[in-house]
N, C-alpha and C positions, 0 to 999 in steps of 0.2 A: 422175642418169642416166649410165650408162656407155655408151660407144660401142665397138662391135666392128667393126673394119674387115675387109671381105671380101678375101681373096686370090684367090678364084675367084668364080664366079657365085653360089654359095650356100655355106652351112655348115650342118651338121646340128645339131639342137637339143642333143644330148648334148655335142658338141664345143664349142658356143658357151658352155654353162654352165661347162665346164672351162677354156676359154681365157680367159674373163672373170674367173675366180677365184671364182665363186659356189659351185662345188663343188671339192673337192680332187682328185677322180679321176673317171674315166669310170664306175666302179662306183657312186659316190655320185650322179652325174648320173642314171644309170639308175634308181636307187631313188627319188629325189625325183620323177622324171617318172612312174614307175609308180604312185606314191602320189597322183598328181593335184595336186601342189603347184606345178606350173609352168604359167603361162599364156602363150600366144602370141597377140598381138593381142587380148587380153581374153578368150580362150577357153581353158579347161583343155585341155592337150595331153598325150596318153598315149604318143605315138610318139617314141622317142628319136631315130629317124632322120628326123624331120620336117625338110624342107629349109627353111632360112630365107634370105630374099632381102633386098636393100636395102629399107629402110623398115619391115621387121618389128620388132616389139617383144616382148621376152621379160620376164616378171615372175616373180620368185622371192624369197620372204622380204623383201618390201618394196623390193627393188632392181629397177630396170628396165634392160635392155640394149637399145640401139638399134642395129640392123644398118645399117651404112653401107658404101658402095662406096669 
């Protein structure tokens, strides 16, 4: 499990995928989110701008990102 430390109160889903290295660019993040390949807290998420807060978990391609403060 990867940990992604917040600099602010939240991070957007597309930014989190890019910052964690699970996608190489914002465009790639947008595509995998639109294709329904990303889950937030166990639910498929289609919004690239979904705000993630401390405690949220993002799953993509067998990797999980834990959002921490």
